[in-house]
N, C-alpha and C positions, 0 to 999 in steps of 0.2 A: 241895053243894060240894065233897065228895070227888074225884067226878068230873074238877071245871072242872079244883081240884090237883092229880091225875090228868094230864089234858092238858097243862096250863101249863108242871105238870115235866120232861113227856117233847120238847115246843113249844122248853124252854130249853133243853132238852142238847143239842136234834140243830143248834139255833143253834150253840153252843157249841162242836159234834164240827165242825160243817160251815167255821167261820170258820177252821176252825186244817189244814184242806186246803192243802197245799201247792198243789196246781195252782188250786184258784180262786183263790187268792191271789197266782197268780203272773197269772190273766186280767182278776182286778183291776188290778195293778200297770199291766199291759202295757195297759190301754186307759187309767189314768191317764196315762202317759204318752203313748198317743197323742193325747189331747183335750189335756195341755197343750204337747205337742210341736208341735200345729196352728199355735200363733201364729207361733212362730217359720217354722214351713214357708210357710206365708200368707207371710210378709214376703221371702222369700226368692223366693218365683212370684213373688208382684209387684212385681220390681222386675224383668219382664220386660213392664211393659204399662202405664206410665207413660204415662197420659194426660192428666187432671186426677183434684187431690182427692177430690172426691166419687165420681168414678166408682173410683178407686185403695181407697177404701174400702172401698165397696161391693158389689168381685173379690175386695177378703178374706175383708169376714164371708163371703159366701157360699162362701166356699174355706172359712173355718170353721166353720162350719154344716155345712155337706155329709162331713167329714170325720171331727168330731161325732155326728153322727146316726148313721151307717156305722159309728162303733165301741164305740156304746152299741147300737145292734142287732145286732150279731155279736157282743160281747163279753160283751152282755146275755144274750144267746138260750145260750150255749155257758157261761156260768154256771150258765143254771135250768139245762140240759137238763143238766148233768155234776153237780150237788146233785139232783137230783128223780132221776136214774137210779141213783144211787148207795145213797144213805139206808137203804132195805129191805138189800139184794140185800149190804149192808157189816154189817150187824148179824147179820144169816142166818147170814154166813159164818164170824164170829171167833164165834156163838151167843149177844148180847148179849142176842136177840129173848126165848130160850128163859126169860132168869133175870128177864128183865121181865114176864113175860107170866105166872110162875111165883107172881106179887105180883097183891096181889087187880086187877086192872089188866087189862080189859077188849081185846078184837080192837080194838074202836070205837074206845075212850081211846087205844090206842098210832096206830093208825094217823092219829086225826088230830089229835094231838101231834107225829109225823111232819111230817106235812103243813103245818100251822102251822109249825114248827121252819122246813121250807124254806122258805116263804113272805119268814121273816122276813127269812130271806139275801137271796132274791130283792128287797125292799125297800131293805136297806139294802146293796149294792151299786148297785142302780136309781141310787138316793136321793144315792153318795159320784158317780158319776158325769154326774147331771145336774149338780148342784152345782158342779162343777169348768164345766162346759160353759155353765153359769148365766154363774159369774163370769168365765167368758174371752169371753162377747156379751156383757155388759154392759159389761165394762172396753173392746172395742171399739165397741160404737155409744152406750155411752151411755143406752142406754132400758133400763126392764126390759121381759126377754121372758117377758112374763108368755106366750106362744105356747109356749114351750116346756115353760111347769106342764102344760099341761093336754093336749102331748103326751107326758111323762114319766106322766103319771093316766093316759093309750090304751095307752101301750105295758106298762105294768104288767097293763091285763086280758088283754094279748097275753101275754105270758109264761105269767101267770098258766091260760088255756089250754092252754102247750105243757107247762108245767111238771106238771097235773093229769091228762093223756094219757100224759105221760112215766111221772106216776109207780104210775097203773097197769099199766104196762108191765112197769114194773120189782118190782111186786109179784109179779110169772108169773115170773120171774127168780132166780135163783142167782148172775147177775153184771151187771154193770154195764153188759158191751157192747151186747147186747140193744135195754135198755131204750135206751138214748144213740143206738144209729142210729134206733130207732124218734122218740125227740124231733125229730131233725136230719130224718126223711122229714116228721114232720106239719109243722113249720116252714117246710120247702122249698114241700111243695104247697101248707101256708093258704095261701103267698103269694103261688101260681100259683091258684090258685082260679078267675079269673075267663080265662085262659089256658085251663085245663083247662075252661071249660064252653065255648071256642072252640074244640077242636079238639069238641070231642062236635057242636057245630054242621057242624062239617066233614068229619067221619069221616059222618054222617047221609048227607051226598047221593054217598055215593059206594056203590056195590056188592058191593065188596069183601067177603071172608069176616073175614080180619085188622083191614080198617077197623070192619065191626059188632062185633069182640070189644077194640078201640080204645075205639069210644063206650059201650058198655056198664061198659069200664071206667072210666072219662073221667065219665062220669055219676053212677057208682056215690062215684067221691073226691068229684068234687065234692059229694054230697049228704053225702056223710055226716061230712068236717074240714069243717073252722069254716074261713072265708075270713078270713083274720088283715089280708088289706092293711087291711081299713075299717079297723084301727087305725091306720096308717099315716101321719100328718102331713109329713112328710116334704118331700113339695113346698110342703105351704103355708108349712114353717119359711124356704124358701130363697125365696118370691119375695113372701111378704109380711110387713109391717111386722116387729116382734118383739111388737109390743104389740098386736096387731088379735087379735079373737076370729079362733077354727077358725071357716070354711066349712067350706058345702054337707054337715054331720053333724048328728044332731042325741044331745049327749055322753049325758045319760041314757038311751036307744039302743042304744049301744055297750056303757054299761056291763053295764045288762043281761041283753044279750048275752053279754059274756063271761064275765057269771057263773052261767048259764044249762047254758054250753057248761064251764066248770071244772063245776061241781053235777054236770053227764056224766060228764067222766072222775072226778071225786071214788067217787061212785057205783059207775062201774066197777073203780075200783081195789078198793072196799072189798069188791066182793061175790068177784070175788077171791083177794084177801086171804083172807074170810073160807073159801072153800073148799082154801086150803091148807092140806094136815097139816104141822103144826107139834109 
């Protein structure tokens, strides 16, 4: 029980410190303004596509969905990467970690508490953005957009994977710059995994040395990095009815895939942090 209290105390402290960061608040406010403003933007843009009432409503709804899904994805991952990359280096820089570890707190408890605190921040921000999108979509179509709830769930597991590996990189750095760059790289390449596989296949048909190098790099990246596109329901949100169930995916399998990759990232973070001289 004392270990659990220590972990929860560190997690709550991390959450409180995280939500006070001006950059984080700026990302959140900007994302909420984009989502809230999508209704007004579609009203202006919808004026150019007046054909019939139904067509107009359908086009405006798709524009709202496109803008909001993109905003949640972009600002959500920026918040995730920023907070995951900064919590450990910041405490190394201001010497807080030495004070904490001088108390009866093990490194494993400290690291797990920091990681859980990061997840609290990510979940709260994702919930706020998705809730505003949910309300905007419901007011537009008068149908409960349950598909959005599934999308939010899967989006969190996408963010969880990015967060865990960004967090791992931050355990080797005294600055948040390198983990931030690493997190962006993981997110971008993770969303291009299928394209990277195609590059490897095309390079295999060439006999040039440079193409062999590209092929090996592409194979290595596609094998090591998680496929984040699996969690993307943007196309389904745009073209399916708001209350349709997700199609062509098995949600428990995706959740398991996300948890396994996140666990791998956290184990890597613990191994790196345990070897760090403090």
